[in-house]
VOBA-1610 file (N, C-alpha, C; in pm, whole numbers, padded with zeros to 5 digits, always signed):
BEGIN
Gly-07455+04190+00886Gly-07498+04105+00780Gly-07585+04172+00678Ala-07701+04222+00721Ala-07798+04278+00626Ala-07744+04405+00560Leu-07675+04487+00635Leu-07620+04610+00578Leu-07515+04578+00471His-07428+04482+00501His-07326+04442+00401His-07392+04380+00278His-07498+04304+00301His-07570+04242+00188His-07628+04351+00097Thr-07690+04450+00157Thr-07747+04562+00081Thr-07637+04640+00009Ala-07528+04665+00080Ala-07416+04738+00021Ala-07356+04661-00097Ala-07347+04529-00084Ala-07293+04448-00194Ala-07377+04465-00319His-07507+04459-00304His-07595+04474-00420His-07589+04615-00477Trp-07583+04716-00392Trp-07573+04853-00440Trp-07444+04873-00520His-07333+04827-00464His-07205+04842-00535His-07205+04764-00667Glu-07263+04647-00665Glu-07272+04569-00789Glu-07352+04644-00895Glu-07467+04696-00858Glu-07553+04769-00951Glu-07486+04895-01007His-07393+04951-00931His-07328+05074-00973His-07187+05051-01030Gly-07152+04925-01054Gly-07028+04893-01124Gly-06902+04893-01039Phe-06916+04885-00908Phe-06801+04882-00818Phe-06777+04738-00773Ala-06712+04662-00859Ala-06698+04518-00839Ala-06622+04483-00711Val-06508+04546-00690Val-06425+04511-00574Val-06502+04537-00445Glu-06565+04652-00437Glu-06641+04685-00316Glu-06758+04589-00299Ala-06823+04553-00409Ala-06935+04458-00402Ala-06887+04323-00348Ile-06774+04277-00398Ile-06719+04149-00350Ile-06687+04158-00201Arg-06621+04265-00161Arg-06584+04280-00019Arg-06706+04282+00071His-06812+04352+00030His-06934+04355+00113His-07003+04219+00114Ala-07006+04149+00002Ala-07064+04014+00000Ala-06985+03921+00092Gln-06852+03936+00091Gln-06770+03856+00182Gln-06798+03892+00327Ala-06809+04020+00357Ala-06836+04064+00495Ala-06972+04013+00541Ala-07067+04000+00448Ala-07199+03946+00482Ala-07196+03793+00488Lys-07082+03734+00457Lys-07065+03589+00450Lys-07162+03525+00349Asp-07192+03603+00246Asp-07274+03555+00135Asp-07179+03500+00029Trp-07126+03381+00057Trp-07022+03323-00026Trp-07066+03295-00170Pro-07190+03247-00192Pro-07230+03226-00333Pro-07232+03358-00412His-07283+03465-00352His-07286+03594-00421His-07144+03646-00442Ala-07060+03637-00340Ala-06921+03683-00352Ala-06848+03604-00460Thr-06873+03475-00466Thr-06810+03390-00568Thr-06854+03430-00707Arg-06984+03451-00726Arg-07035+03491-00858Arg-06973+03624-00900Leu-06970+03720-00807Leu-06910+03850-00837Leu-06762+03836-00874Phe-06691+03753-00799Phe-06548+03732-00827Phe-06530+03673-00966Ala-06605+03566-00996Ala-06593+03500-01126Ala-06628+03596-01240Asp-06731+03675-01222Asp-06776+03765-01327Asp-06677+03879-01354Asn-06597+03913-01256Asn-06509+04030-01268Asn-06361+03997-01269Glu-06325+03871-01254Glu-06185+03831-01243Glu-06101+03876-01363Leu-06145+03847-01482Leu-06066+03880-01601Leu-06049+04031-01615Arg-06156+04106-01595Arg-06147+04251-01607Arg-06047+04307-01508Leu-06048+04256-01386Leu-05954+04304-01284Leu-05811+04264-01317Ile-05792+04146-01374Ile-05658+04106-01417Ile-05608+04201-01525Leu-05693+04227-01624Leu-05654+04315-01734Leu-05632+04459-01687Asp-05698+04497-01578Asp-05678+04630-01520Asp-05554+04638-01432Gly-05480+04526-01422Gly-05358+04524-01341Gly-05384+04518-01193Arg-05496+04460-01154Arg-05533+04455-01013Arg-05514+04315-00954Gly-05404+04252-00992Gly-05375+04117-00944Gly-05364+04107-00794Ala-05300+04205-00731Ala-05286+04202-00585Ala-05423+04213-00517Thr-05511+04293-00574Thr-05647+04305-00520Thr-05719+04172-00532Leu-05705+04107-00648Leu-05768+03975-00666Leu-05715+03874-00566Glu-05584+03875-00544Glu-05525+03783-00447Glu-05583+03806-00308Ala-05596+03933-00269Ala-05652+03965-00137Ala-05798+03922-00127Leu-05874+03945-00233Leu-06015+03903-00233Leu-06027+03751-00227Leu-05943+03683-00302Leu-05947+03537-00302Leu-05909+03481-00165Ala-05810+03544-00101Ala-05766+03499+00032Ala-05873+03522+00138Ala-05966+03613+00114Ala-06070+03643+00213Ala-06183+03540+00215Phe-06185+03451+00117Phe-06284+03343+00117Phe-06240+03236+00217Pro-06333+03175+00289Pro-06294+03063+00376Pro-06255+02942+00291Pro-06170+02856+00342Pro-06124+02740+00263Pro-06238+02655+00206Glu-06345+02638+00283Glu-06455+02553+00236Glu-06529+02613+00116Ala-06515+02743+00093Ala-06580+02806-00022Ala-06520+02757-00153Ala-06397+02708-00150Ala-06331+02658-00272Ala-06399+02534-00327Ala-06494+02477-00252Ala-06571+02364-00304Ala-06663+02409-00418Asp-06693+02539-00424Asp-06773+02592-00534Asp-06687+02585-00661Pro-06737+02524-00768Pro-06654+02507-00888Pro-06607+02639-00949Glu-06687+02744-00939Glu-06644+02872-00995Glu-06529+02932-00913Leu-06534+02916-00783Leu-06424+02965-00700Leu-06301+02875-00716Ala-06323+02746-00734Ala-06210+02655-00759Ala-06136+02699-00886Leu-06209+02743-00988Leu-06144+02793-01109Leu-06065+02920-01082Ala-06116+03006-00995Ala-06042+03127-00958Ala-05910+03090-00889His-05916+02991-00801His-05793+02943-00736His-05697+02883-00841Ala-05753+02806-00935Ala-05669+02746-01040Ala-05601+02855-01121Asn-05674+02957-01157Asn-05617+03066-01237Asn-05507+03137-01158Ala-05531+03165-01031Ala-05430+03232-00948Ala-05304+03147-00937Arg-05321+03016-00918Arg-05204+02928-00906Arg-05129+02921-01038Ala-05202+02914-01149Ala-05138+02908-01281Ala-05059+03036-01307Leu-05117+03149-01274Leu-05048+03276-01296Leu-04922+03288-01209Asp-04923+03217-01096Asp-04805+03212-01009Asp-04707+03103-01049Gly-04740+03026-01154Gly-04652+02918-01200Gly-04664+02790-01121Leu-04765+02778-01036Leu-04785+02657-00955Leu-04882+02564-01029Leu-04830+02499-01132Leu-04914+02424-01224Leu-04978+02301-01162Asp-04909+02232-01073Asp-04969+02116-01007Asp-05088+02158-00920Asp-05070+02267-00845Asp-05180+02319-00762Asp-05296+02362-00851Ala-05264+02430-00961Ala-05368+02473-01054Ala-05444+02352-01108Gly-05372+02248-01144Gly-05435+02127-01194Gly-05529+02063-01093Ala-05490+02066-00967Ala-05577+02010-00862Ala-05706+02090-00850Tyr-05697+02221-00859Tyr-05818+02305-00853Tyr-05905+02285-00977Ile-05841+02267-01093Ile-05918+02240-01215Ile-05994+02109-01199Ala-05927+02007-01147Ala-05992+01877-01127Ala-06110+01890-01031Ala-06093+01968-00924Ala-06202+01990-00828Ala-06319+02061-00895Ala-06289+02160-00980Ala-06395+02232-01050Ala-06470+02138-01145Glu-06396+02053-01215Glu-06459+01958-01307Glu-06548+01859-01232Glu-06502+01814-01115Glu-06578+01716-01038Glu-06711+01770-00990Ser-06719+01900-00964Ser-06844+01957-00913Ser-06913+02048-01015Ala-06874+02035-01141Ala-06928+02121-01247Ala-07080+02113-01259Glu-07136+01998-01227Glu-07282+01983-01240Glu-07359+02072-01144Thr-07292+02127-01044Thr-07361+02216-00949Thr-07369+02361-00999Val-07302+02390-01110Val-07308+02526-01166Val-07447+02545-01226Pro-07515+02654-01189Pro-07650+02677-01244Pro-07647+02688-01396Asp-07756+02647-01458Asp-07765+02646-01604Asp-07736+02782-01665Asp-07781+02889-01601Asp-07761+03022-01658Asp-07616+03070-01649Arg-07532+02998-01577Arg-07391+03032-01565Arg-07301+02927-01630Arg-07361+02822-01682Arg-07285+02708-01734Arg-07191+02748-01848Trp-07238+02826-01945Trp-07154+02863-02060Trp-07031+02938-02014Phe-07047+03029-01918Phe-06935+03109-01870Phe-06837+03020-01793Phe-06891+02929-01714Phe-06807+02835-01640Phe-06726+02750-01737Glu-06791+02696-01840Glu-06722+02611-01938Glu-06614+02689-02012Leu-06641+02814-02045Leu-06541+02898-02111Leu-06422+02922-02019Arg-06448+02957-01893Arg-06339+02979-01799Arg-06259+02850-01776Leu-06329+02738-01764Leu-06262+02609-01745Leu-06168+02580-01862Ala-06216+02599-01984Ala-06132+02573-02101Ala-06014+02669-02106Ala-06039+02797-02079Ala-05932+02896-02087Ala-05824+02872-01981Ile-05865+02839-01860Ile-05767+02817-01753Ile-05693+02686-01776Thr-05764+02584-01825Thr-05698+02457-01859Thr-05597+02480-01970Leu-05632+02563-02069Leu-05539+02597-02176Leu-05417+02668-02120Leu-05436+02761-02031Leu-05325+02834-01970Leu-05229+02737-01900Val-05284+02646-01821Val-05200+02550-01748Val-05130+02456-01846Ala-05202+02409-01946Ala-05142+02317-02045Ala-05033+02387-02123Arg-05057+02509-02161Arg-04958+02586-02238Arg-04833+02608-02155Gln-04850+02647-02029Gln-04734+02670-01943Gln-04658+02542-01915Gly-04730+02430-01910Gly-04667+02302-01880Gly-04627+02224-02003Ser-04638+02283-02121Ser-04604+02219-02248Ser-04679+02088-02271Asp-04805+02082-02226Asp-04891+01967-02248Asp-04961+01989-02382Val-04898+01943-02489Val-04942+01973-02625Val-05085+01927-02651Ser-05116+01804-02617Ser-05248+01750-02648Ser-05358+01829-02579Thr-05342+01854-02449Thr-05444+01930-02376Thr-05452+02072-02427Ala-05338+02134-02456Ala-05338+02271-02508Ala-05416+02278-02638Leu-05395+02182-02727Leu-05467+02180-02854Leu-05616+02159-02832Asp-05651+02065-02745Asp-05792+02038-02718Asp-05861+02162-02663Gln-05798+02230-02569Gln-05859+02347-02508Gln-05860+02465-02604Ala-05758+02478-02687Ala-05757+02584-02787Ala-05875+02565-02883Gly-05903+02443-02918Gly-06019+02414-03001Gly-06149+02442-02928Ala-06153+02409-02798Ala-06275+02428-02720Ala-06313+02575-02706Val-06215+02662-02698Val-06247+02805-02683Val-06245+02879-02816Gly-06228+02806-02926Gly-06238+02867-03058Gly-06114+02937-03107Ile-06000+02912-03044Ile-05875+02973-03089Ile-05824+02902-03213Val-05853+02773-03220Val-05804+02690-03330Val-05925+02623-03394Glu-05927+02622-03525Glu-06035+02556-03598Glu-06014+02405-03595Pro-06123+02327-03593Pro-06110+02180-03586Pro-06021+02121-03695Gln-06030+02173-03817Gln-05946+02118-03924Gln-05798+02146-03898Asp-05767+02259-03834Asp-05628+02290-03799Asp-05577+02193-03695Leu-05664+02154-03600Leu-05623+02057-03498Leu-05585+01924-03563Ala-05668+01880-03659Ala-05639+01752-03726Ala-05507+01760-03801Leu-05485+01869-03871Leu-05359+01884-03944Leu-05241+01891-03850Asp-05255+01965-03741Asp-05144+01979-03648Asp-05109+01847-03581Arg-05210+01769-03546Arg-05183+01640-03483Arg-05109+01549-03583Ala-05144+01564-03710Ala-05080+01481-03813Ala-04934+01520-03835Asp-04901+01648-03818Asp-04762+01689-03843Asp-04685+01716-03714Gly-04725+01649-03608Gly-04649+01659-03484Gly-04682+01781-03399Asn-04798+01844-03422Asn-04845+01956-03341Asn-04761+02082-03352Ala-04676+02091-03450Ala-04583+02203-03457Ala-04652+02337-03480Gly-04748+02342-03571Gly-04806+02470-03610Gly-04883+02540-03500Val-04990+02478-03452Val-05073+02543-03351Val-04996+02564-03223Leu-04922+02464-03179Leu-04847+02481-03055Leu-04747+02596-03068Gly-04686+02608-03184Gly-04594+02720-03205Gly-04665+02852-03189His-04786+02861-03242His-04864+02984-03227His-04902+03006-03082Leu-04941+02900-03013Leu-04977+02913-02872Leu-04857+02957-02790Gln-04742+02898-02816Gln-04622+02933-02741Gln-04578+03076-02772Ala-04599+03119-02894Ala-04558+03254-02934Ala-04657+03360-02888Gly-04770+03318-02834Gly-04868+03415-02787Gly-04954+03472-02897Asp-04968+03401-03007Asp-05048+03451-03118Asp-05197+03450-03088Ile-05235+03399-02972Ile-05376+03401-02934Ile-05424+03546-02931Asp-05346+03635-02872Asp-05386+03776-02865Asp-05398+03835-03003Ala-05306+03800-03093Ala-05310+03853-03229Ala-05436+03805-03301Arg-05471+03678-03282Arg-05590+03626-03347Arg-05714+03694-03293Arg-05718+03717-03161Arg-05832+03785-03101Arg-05844+03926-03160Asp-05732+03995-03177Asp-05733+04128-03236Asp-05779+04122-03382Asp-05738+04019-03456Asp-05783+04001-03593Asp-05933+03981-03598Asp-05986+03902-03505Asp-06130+03876-03499Asp-06206+04005-03474Arg-06155+04088-03384Arg-06221+04216-03355Arg-06221+04307-03476Ala-06113+04302-03555Ala-06100+04389-03672Ala-06181+04336-03791Gly-06239+04217-03773Gly-06320+04160-03880Gly-06241+04079-03979Gly-06118+04046-03945Gly-06037+03974-04043Gly-05979+03854-03987
//
């Protein structure tokens, strides 16, 4: 227990996320392991480490999924696997216990919740939810949402379906 706890913190401090998560799990420090997982999930996905994420997620006990941040990780994994109903159930569980997320982590939780809900809505062609979540994460400007709803949602949804989210993010980085 104590050795794994110490190792988890050492690995975290030195930027070894996967090892830190594994040691936190071995110490059965589920809140710390969950925080580490949530903080590093996107980076590991972008690094092509999906199988590692799946193994780390599977190492949590079932009752740990009651944590809203871990419920979002399960929702994201299910959405990426195309299991939209399962993803939706995990999103609902995360929303139900959202008030338990500490204040200093609330913004990140809300961002992840919106992004994962957008992913599920986009994959399931749920236009209204996709537009709402796109607005919530700043992909779509509020005035664009009003215009799109008025013209049958064609514009923004077309961009969402075409994957223009990445292009807009790249435009934002370039300053344009």
